[in-house]
C-alpha positions as CSV (number, residue, x, y, z in Angstrom):
1,X,-104.4,70.4,205.1
2,X,-108.2,70.5,205.7
3,X,-109.8,71.7,209.0
4,X,-111.2,68.2,209.9
5,X,-107.5,67.1,209.7
6,X,-106.0,69.7,211.8
7,X,-108.6,69.4,214.5
8,X,-108.0,65.4,214.5
9,X,-104.3,65.9,214.8
10,X,-104.5,68.5,218.0
11,X,-106.8,66.0,219.4
12,X,-104.4,63.7,219.7
13,X,-101.7,66.0,221.0
14,X,-103.2,67.5,224.0
15,X,-101.5,71.0,225.4
16,X,-99.8,70.9,228.7
17,X,-98.6,73.6,230.6
18,X,-95.2,74.1,231.9
19,X,-97.0,74.6,235.3
20,X,-99.9,72.8,236.5
21,X,-102.9,74.3,237.1
22,X,-102.8,73.1,240.9
23,X,-99.0,74.8,241.2
24,X,-100.1,78.1,239.7
25,X,-100.9,80.0,243.0
26,X,-97.7,78.5,244.6
27,X,-95.6,79.7,241.8
28,X,-97.1,83.0,241.6
29,X,-97.1,83.8,245.1
30,X,-93.3,83.0,245.2
31,X,-92.5,85.2,242.1
32,X,-94.4,88.2,243.8
33,X,-92.9,88.0,246.8
34,X,-89.3,87.6,245.3
35,X,-90.2,90.6,242.9
36,X,-91.2,92.9,246.3
37,X,-88.2,91.8,248.2
38,X,-86.1,92.6,245.5
39,X,-87.6,96.2,244.4
40,X,-87.1,96.8,248.2
41,X,-83.6,95.9,248.3
42,X,-83.2,98.2,244.9
43,X,-85.2,100.8,246.2
44,X,-83.0,101.4,249.3
45,X,-79.5,101.4,247.2
46,X,-80.4,102.5,243.8
47,X,-77.1,102.2,241.5
48,X,-76.3,101.5,238.1
49,X,-74.7,98.5,239.2
50,X,-77.6,97.3,241.3
51,X,-79.9,97.3,237.9
52,X,-78.9,94.2,236.7
53,X,-78.6,92.5,239.9
54,X,-81.9,93.5,241.5
55,X,-83.8,95.5,239.2
56,X,-84.1,93.5,236.1
57,X,-84.9,90.1,238.3
58,X,-87.5,92.3,240.2
59,X,-89.4,93.3,237.1
60,X,-89.2,89.9,235.6
61,X,-90.3,88.2,238.5
62,X,-93.1,90.9,238.8
63,X,-94.1,90.4,235.2
64,X,-94.2,86.5,235.4
65,X,-96.0,86.3,239.1
66,X,-98.4,88.7,237.8
67,X,-99.6,86.6,234.8
68,X,-99.6,83.3,236.9
69,X,-101.7,85.0,239.5
70,X,-104.1,86.3,236.9
71,X,-104.3,82.7,235.6
72,X,-104.3,81.0,239.0
73,X,-107.4,82.9,240.3
74,X,-109.4,82.4,237.0
75,X,-109.0,85.5,234.9
76,X,-107.8,84.6,231.3
77,X,-106.4,87.2,229.2
């Protein structure tokens, strides 16, 4: 496959993100707020049983929320 064929094929199948550009700030804000609340609850009552219930979802929400916020404000990594 030549580079020109690859270029033409990509032009026919554009990439559509999972979250539209207009909604990224809202999604990022919700994820970061959720992470903040879950981190607060986990900090108040730290135990091994709360780790999968609060700690892991808080870290995932913060990770994805931070990436969406970076993309929403126009800083591309």
